[in-house]
N, C-alpha and C positions, 0 to 999 in steps of 0.2 A: 436349531438352524441346520439346514441341510449340508451334507458333505460338499456339494457343488459350490454353495455360497462360501463355505469355509476355505475351499481351495482358491476361489477367486480372491478372497480377502488376503490370503498368503501371497498371492501373485501381485496384488496391488502394493503390499508392503515391500516386496522385492523390487518392484518398479519405482518405489519412492513416492507413492501417493501418500499425502498427509493423512494421518489417522482419522481426523473428523470426516474428511471427505470419503475415505475408504469405508467408514462405518455407515455413512449416508448411502453410498452406492450399494453396500451389502444389504442394508435395510430395504432399499428400493427393489433389489433383485429378489430378496426373500418374499417381499410383498407381492411382486409380480408372479413369482412361482406359486405362492399360496392362492392368489386369485385364479390362476390358470387351473390349479388343482380343484378349486371349488367349482369351476365350470366343467370339470370332467376331462380336462386336457392334462396329459402327463407332462412332466418336466422335459422329457426327451422330445415330445411332440412340440412343446412350446419353444424350446431352444434349438431344435433342429440338429444339424450336424455339430453344433457347438457343445451339445450335451456331453460329448465324449472327450472334449478338450477344454477344460475350465481355464487353463493358463492362457490359451489363445483368446478365448472369449473375454477374459478379464483385461488382457492387453488391448484388444481392439476396442472394447467399450471405454477404457480409460483414454485411449487416443481419440475416439470420437467426441468425448466430452472435453477434450483439450487439456486434460490433466497431465498427460505425458506427450512428448512429441510423437507424431505419426511415424510409424516405421518407414524407412526409406525403401523404395523398390530396389530389387536386386540390380546392382550396377551392370549396365550393358558393357560387354567387353569392348575395349578400345583396340581390339586387334586390327592391325593393318591388313588390308586385303593381300592375299598371298601373291597375286600377280604383281602388285606394286613393290613388294619386298624383293621378289625375284628380279624384276626389271631393274631396280636400283642396284642390286648386287652385280648383275651382269654388266651394267653400264660402268660401275666403279672398277670392276675387274678389267674391262676392256681399256679404260683409260690407263690403268697401271701397266698392262701388257704393252700397249702402244708406246707409252713413255719409256719403258724399259728397252724395247726394241730400238727406239730412236737413240737412246743413250749409248747402247752397245754397238750400234751400227751393223747388227747382224741381220740377214746373212750378207756376206761379202761376195762380190763377183770379181774375178780377175780376168781381165782381157789381155790376151797376148797377141802381139803382132810381130811377125818375123819378116824382115825385108832383106833381100840380097841385092847387092850392087855389084855389078860386074864392071870390070875395067873395059877399056876399048874392046871392040868386037874381037871375039875369039882369043881373048888373052888367057883364058883358062883359069884365072884366079878371080875370086870375088870376095867381097866383104859382106858378112852376114851380121845383121843387127837384130836384137830382140827388144821389143818394147812391151813393158807390162804396166797395165793400169788397173788399180784396185779401187772399187767403188761399192757403195751399198746399193744393191739392186732394188731393195724394197722401200727405200726412203719415201718416194712419193706415196706409196700405198700406206705406209705407216703414218704419214702426216694426215692423210685423208681419214684413216681410221681414228686417229687421235681427235681430230676436229669433230667427227661424227659422234664419238664416244662422249666428248665434253658436252656436246649439244644434248645427247640423251641423258646425261647426268643432270644437266640444268632442267630438262623437262621433268625428270624424276623429282627433283627438288620442288618444282612448281606443283606437281601432283601431291606431294607430301603436304605442302602448305594448304592446298585446297581441301585435302582430306582432314587435316587437323582443324581447320576452321568449320568444317561441316559437322563436327562432333559437338554435341551440347556440352557445355562446361558443367561442373558439379554445382556451381552457384546458380546457374540458370535452371538446372533441373530441380534444385531445392525451391527456387522461386515459383516454378510452375506447379510444384506440389502444393504450395501454400495458396495459390489462386484457385 
């Protein structure tokens, strides 16, 4: 028996193909190679690119016969689009910053008003009063920023849901392979 057939037999054993079935497949392969050689076709010509890789040949043949499960295709990456990740991160950061600014009330603005009251005309003396009012000057802007950032975060969540639903699940991918 040729070395190629023997390597296929070892691969079938490694893959868990039952011995009687592996012997039958080896006999079929040896017979096909002998017939090809009798017709003047070399094993390399008959097997094509598989002649240099008996393990791959044995695995694919066993899978085609249904003896072992077909190898699953390489899993497509479920990497999220970079733009969606960045948009979500910026929206979350903006919500955090706006909430922090609202909580601290920064920046503060102090308004000072000075009034002087004078007594009857030309009395020469007057009473001076200073009024100070402190307020957060950015509060309206911070509230607007917070509302817009929350809306952006909600939009990002919606995009994540759509993206995750558009990806095929592993079960549906396996089902598609069987069909």
